[in-house]
ZANUSE-827281 format. One record per residue: x, y, z of N, C-alpha, C in turn; residue in three letters. Coordinates in steps of 0.1 Angstrom, whole numbers, plus 5000, padded with zeros to 4 digits. Layout:
residues N
XYZXYZXYZALA
...
//
This chain:
residues 335
500949885000500050005000500950125000MET
500750204990501650324988501050444996GLU
501850495005501450615013502350725011VAL
501850845009502650965007503151015020GLU
504451025022504951075035505051225035ARG
504751285047504851425048506251475046VAL
507251395050508651435048508951455034GLN
508451365025508651375011507951495005VAL
506651505009505851625004506551755008ILE
507151765020507851885024509051915016ALA
509751815011510851845003510451894989SER
509351854984508751914972508352054974VAL
507652074986507152214989508352314990CYS
509452264996510552344998511152394984ALA
510952314974511352354961510452444954ALA
509152424955508152504947507352604956ASP
507452584969506752684978505252674978GLY
504652564972503252554972502752464983VAL
501752504990501152425001500052334995MET
500152204996499052114992497752144999PRO
496652154992495352204998494852115009PRO
495251985009494751885019495351915033GLU
496351995033496952035046496552165051PHE
495752235043495252375048494052355056ILE
494152395069493052375078491952475075ARG
490752445080489652545079489952655089SER
489352775087489752895094489552875109GLU
488652795114488452775128489552695135HIS
490452635126491552555131492952625128GLU
492952715119494252765114494952835126GLN
496252795129496952855140497253005138PRO
497353045126497653185123496453275128GLY
495253215128494053295132493653265146ILE
493853145151493253095164494253105175THR
495553125173496553125184496353265192THR
496253255205496053375213497453445215TYR
497453575212498653645212498753745224ARG
497753745232497753835244498453775255GLY
498453845267499153785279498353665283PRO
499053555286498453435289499153365301ALA
498453295309499053225320500053115315PRO
501053085323501952985318501652845324GLU
501952745317501652605321502452585334ILE
501752515344502452495357503852425355PRO
504752465363506152405363506352355377VAL
506752225378506952155391508352105392ILE
509052155402510452115404510552005414ASP
510951885409511051765418512251775428LEU
513151865426514351875434513951935448ALA
514051855458513851915472512351935475GLY
511451895466510051915469509651805479ALA
509051835491508651735500507351675495ASP
506951555500505851475495504551555495ARG
504251625505502951695506502851815496ASP
503951885495503952005485503851945471ARG
504551835468504551785455503051735452LEU
502451665461501051615459500151735456THR
500251845464499351955462499652015448ILE
500852035444501252095431500752015420ALA
500951885420500551795409499051785408VAL
498351775419496951765419496251895414ALA
496852005418496252135414496452155399GLU
497652125394497952135379497052045371ALA
496751925377495951825370494451855370SER
494051925380492651975381492452095372ARG
493352185373493152315366493552315351GLU
494652245348495252245335495252115328TRP
495452005335495651875328497051855322GLY
497951955325499251945319500252025328ILE
501451975329502452045337503851995332PHE
504852075336506252045332507052015344GLN
507851905343508651865354510051895352LEU
510651965362512151985363512751895373LEU
514051865371514851775380514051645382ASN
513651585371512751465371513551335373HIS
514851345372515651225375516151155362GLY
515651195350516151135338517351215333ILE
518551155333519751225329519651295316PRO
520151415315520151485302520751405291ARG
521751335294522451265283521551155278GLU
520751095286519850985282518751045273VAL
518251165276517251225267517951265254ILE
519151325255519951365242520151245233ARG
520451125239520651005230519350965224GLU
518350965232516950925226516651015214LEU
516951145215516651235205517651225193GLN
518851195196519851185185519551065176ARG
519250945182518950825174517650845166VAL
516650915172515350935165515551025153GLY
516351125155516551225144517351145133LYS
518251065137519050995127518150895119GLN
517150835125516250745118515550825107PHE
514950935111514251015101515051075090PHE
516351075092517251125081517751015072GLU
517350885074517650775066516950785052LEU
517550725042516850715029515350665031PRO
514450725022513050695024512750545023GLN
513450475013513150335012513550255024GLU
514550295031514950225044513950245055GLU
513350365056512350395066511050305062LYS
510750295049509550225045509650075049GLU
510750025052510849885057510049855070MET
509849965077509149955090507650005089TYR
507150025077505850085075504750015082ALA
503850085090502750025096501749975086MET
501650035075500650005065500849855059GLU
502049805061502349675056501849565066CYS
501449615078501049525089499649565093LYS
498549535086497249575089496949545104PRO
496349635111495949615125497049645135GLY
498249665130499449685139499349825144SER
499749845157499849975163501250015165SER
502149955158503649985158504150005144GLU
505250085144505950095131505950245126GLY
506450265114506550395108505250425101TYR
504750545102503450575096503250725094GLY
502150765088501850905085500450945091THR
499450865088498050905092497650815103LYS
497050875114496550795125495050805126LEU
494550915129493150935131492350975119GLN
491150935118490250975107489851115110ARG
490051205100489651345102488351375095GLU
487451445103486051465098486051545085LEU
486951645084486951735072487851685061GLU
488451565063489351505053490651575052GLY
491051655061492351725061493451635066LYS
494651665064495851585068496651665078LYS
497351595087498251655096499651655090ALA
500451755094501751775088502751695097TRP
502751565097503651485106503751345101VAL
504951285102505251145101505551095115ASP
505450965118505750915131506250775131PHE
506650735143507050595145506650555159PHE
505850445160505350395173506050265176PHE
506450245189506750115194506650115209HIS
506349995215506249975229507649975235TYR
507750035248509050025255508849955269ILE
507549925272507349855285505849805284SER
505449695291506349605299507049515289PRO
508049435294508949355285508049265276PRO
506949205281506149115273505549185261ALA
505449315262504749385251505749435240ARG
507049435244508149495235508449395224VAL
508449445212508849355200510049435193ASN
511249385196512449455191512549445176HIS
511849345170511849325155511349445148ALA
510449525155509849635149510649765150ILE
511549765160512449885163513449905151TRP
513750025149514750055138516049985141PRO
516649925131518049865133519149965130LYS
518750075124519650185120519050315125ASN
519750385133521150375138521350255147PRO
522550195148522850075155522550085170ALA
522650205175522450225190521050275193ASP
520150255184518750295186518150225198TYR
518350085198517750005209518350045222ARG
519650055223520250095236519750225241LYS
519650325233519150455237517750455242ALA
516850375235515450375239515250285251ASN
516050185253515950105265516350175277GLU
517450255275517950335287516950445291GLU
516350505281515250605284514050535291TYR
513650425286512550355291512750315306GLY
513950275309514350225322514150345332LYS
514550465328514450575337512950625338HIS
512350625326510950675326509950595334LEU
510150465335509250385342509150425357VAL
510350465362510350515376509650645378GLY
509750735368509050865368507550845367LEU
507150745358505650715357505150675370VAL
505850575377505350525390505250645400ASP
506150725400506150845410504950935407LYS
504750965395503551055392502250985395MET
502150855392500850785395500550785410LEU
501650755418501450755432501050895437MET
501750995431501351135436499951175432THR
499551135420498151165416497151085424LEU
497450965429496650895438496450965451SER
497551005456497551085469496651215468ARG
496751275456496051395453494551375453GLY
494051255451492651215452492251175466LEU
493251175475492951125488492950975490GLY
493550905480493650765480495050715483LEU
495150575486496450525488497250525475GLU
498550525477499450545465499250455454GLU
498950325457498950215447497650215439HIS
496650295442495350275437495250305422VAL
495750415417495650455403496450355394LEU
497650325398498450225390497750095389LYS
497250045401496449925401495249925392GLY
494550035392493350045383493750045368ALA
494950075366495450085352496149955347LEU
496149855356496849725352498049695359GLY
498449775369499649745377500849745369GLY
501649635370502849625362502549585348ASP
501349565344500949545330500649675323GLY
500849795330500649915323501549925311LEU
500949965299501749965287502250105283GLU
503550105280504150235276504550225261LEU
503850315253504150315239504750445235ARG
505950445230506650565225506250595211LEU
506150725209505850775195506950885192LYS
507650865181508450975176507651055166MET
507551175168506851265159507851345151ASN
507751345138508651425129507851525121TYR
507951655124507251765117508251835108TYR
508251805095509251875086508852025085PRO
509852105080509552245077508352255068PRO
507452355071506252375064506152515058CYS
505852525045505852655038504852755044PRO
503752705050502652785055502252735069ARG
503152755079502752715093501552775099PRO
501152895093499952965098498652895094ASP
498752805084497652735078497452585082LEU
498652525087498652385089498752355104ALA
498552225107498752175121499552045120LEU
500452025129501251905130500351785135GLY
499651815146498651725152497351815155VAL
496251765150494951835153494651835167VAL
493751925172493251935186492751795190ALA
493151755202492751625207493151615222HIS
492451525229492951475242493551345240THR
494551305248495151175247494251065253ASP
493950955245493050855250493650765261MET
494950775263495650685273495350745287CYS
496150695297495950745311496750875313ALA
498050865309498950975311500050975301ILE
500551085297501651095286502851175292THR
504051125289505251195292505951225279PHE
506251355277506751405264508051485266LEU
509051455257510151545256510251595241VAL
510351725239510451785225511951815222PRO
512151845209513451895206513452045209ASN
514352125203514452265207513452355200LEU
512652305192511652385184510252375190VAL
509852485196508452485202507352455192PRO
506252425197505052395189503852345196GLY
503952305208502852255216501952365220LEU
500652355218499652445223498552375231GLN
498052445241496952395249495752485249VAL
494552435250493352515250492952545265PHE
493052665268492752705282491952835282LYS
490852845290490052965291489653015277ASP
489252915269488652945255489753005246GLU
491052985249492053035240493152915237HIS
493652925225494852835222496152915226TRP
496852855236498052925240499252835239ILE
500452905236501652825235502152775248ASP
502652655248503352605260504752655260VAL
505052725271506452785273507452675272ASN
508452695264509552595262510552605273PHE
510752495280511752495291512752375288ILE
514052415285515052305282515052205293PRO
515152075289515351955297514151925306ASN
513051995304511851955311511151835305ALA
510351765313509451655308508051715309VAL
507351715298505951765298505051645301ILE
504151665311503151555314501751595311VAL
501051515303499651535300498751435307HIS
497751485314496751395319495851345307ILE
495651215306494851155295493451125299GLY
492651075290491251045292491050945303ASP
491850835304491650725314491750775328GLN
492750865331492850925344491751025347ILE
491251095337490051175339488851085343GLU
488750975336487650885339487750825353ILE
488950765356489150705370488950805381LEU
489350935379489151035389487751095389SER
486851045381485451085379485451235376ASN
486351285368486351415363487151515372GLY
487751475383488551565391489751615384THR
490451515378491651555369491151565355TYR
491651665348491251695334492151655323LYS
491651575314492451545302492651665293SER
493851695290494151825284493951825269VAL
493151925264492951945249494252025244LEU
494851965234496152025229496251995214HIS
497252065208497452045194498952085192ARG
499452065179500852095176500852175164THR
501652285165501952375153503252335147THR
503552385135504752355128505552485125VAL
506752465120507752575118508052585103ASN
508352705099508652725085510052685081LYS
511052705090512452675087512952555093GLU
512452515105513052405113512152285114LYS
512852165115512252045119511852045133VAL
510652015136510251995150510051845153ARG
510551795164510351655168509951645182MET
509151545185508851525199508751375202SER
508851335214508851195218507951175230TRP
506551165227505651135238505650985241PRO
505450945253505250805257503850805263VAL
502950725257501550705261501450585270PHE
501050615283500950505293499450465294CYS
499150345290497750305289497550165296ALA
496350135300496050005305495949905294PRO
496149775297495949665287494549675281PRO
494449635269493149655261491949595268GLY
492049485275490949415281490549475295GLU
491349565299491049625313489849715312MET
488949695321487749785322488049905330VAL
487850025324488150155331486850225334ILE
486650265346485450345350485850425362GLY
484950515367485250595379485550505391PRO
486650535398486950455410485850465420LEU
485550345426484350335435484550425447GLN
485850445451486050535463485650685460GLN
485550715448485250855444483750875440LEU
482950775441481550775436480650765448VAL
479650845449478650835459477350905456GLY
476450925465475150985463475451135458ASP
476451195465476651335461477651355450GLU
478251245445479151255434478951135425SER
477851135418477551015409478550995398PRO
478650875393479650845382479250925370ALA
480350995364480151075352480451005339LYS
481050885341481450805329481050655331TYR
480750595320480450455321481650365319LYS
481750255327482950165326482950105312PRO
484150095307484350035293485749975292LYS
485849865284487149815281487949915274LYS
489249925277490050025271490150005256TYR
490249885251490349865237489049915230LYS
487949905236486649955230486650115230ASP
487150165241487250315242488150365231TYR
489350295229490250345219489650335205ALA
488950225202488350205189487350325186TYR
486550355196485550465194486250595192CYS
487350615200488050745199488750765185LYS
489450655181490150665168489150675156LEU
487950625157486950625146485950725148ASN
486150825157485250935160483750885162LYS
483650785170482350735174482050775189LEU
480750785192480450825206480850725216PRO
481350765228481750665238480550605245GLN
//
């Protein structure tokens, strides 16, 4: 199945300067029109260095209730580990096109891993200005190294090292979020499958775009998973919808950006908010990002935690297997 890659389209656009119409968003989506340029609040920033448990719990819970997104400083993942993750990812996307196509998702119908271009069905038939690569990094039973890029040769080492550090940070944040709901530390992770929690890494590659005011790298969405941990390269582009405005996420070097996803909103019965966000692109520079989506196993039933439901706080969401939730989300069907 032949799929036109955005990276290839971008190289043609660089030569002729013409923006293909399928990438031009309608006016209500165009970032040139809809990005808020006035004074705006900044995304919460939480420094893990020296923060005692109670202060950390309050800060994370407040950010998750009010924003659904925050940035972590001194998170414990060494800078060099993040730099290596980014280096090998960038090198993969610089490979010849035919070599990248060896990993194409389209050759493996039903697969949620590999190299690809289009993910969600878009109602207006428009396309996002991004190519990507998905693969699991945890738990070990879910990891299939045959799908991972063989080139560069140290791709596996860099990703395994990042995954090893990230798992600890995921656990710390889930424990903190549990405490923020007044629950025991283990509750949220247990409700998401415990050690079966699945971590799927996505490399996003946004090539230079001739009209970044008209296009989007990723359309507005909330993450269907439980929680997302993201590191970007040095080119900003993430925006969040807050107080009826699209605002830029302030870029902080070496921070890890955390998004609350749909499943934690559901488990918390709406106390924590899944963040509506999108990605813009750049005219001169390649933007890349490495989100890791942390999700329950597909057969796991996710609904509001019983401890948070009562006569005065009835359940706002119906329990559903995660795989069924994901199917509805990807196919724009009601939940």
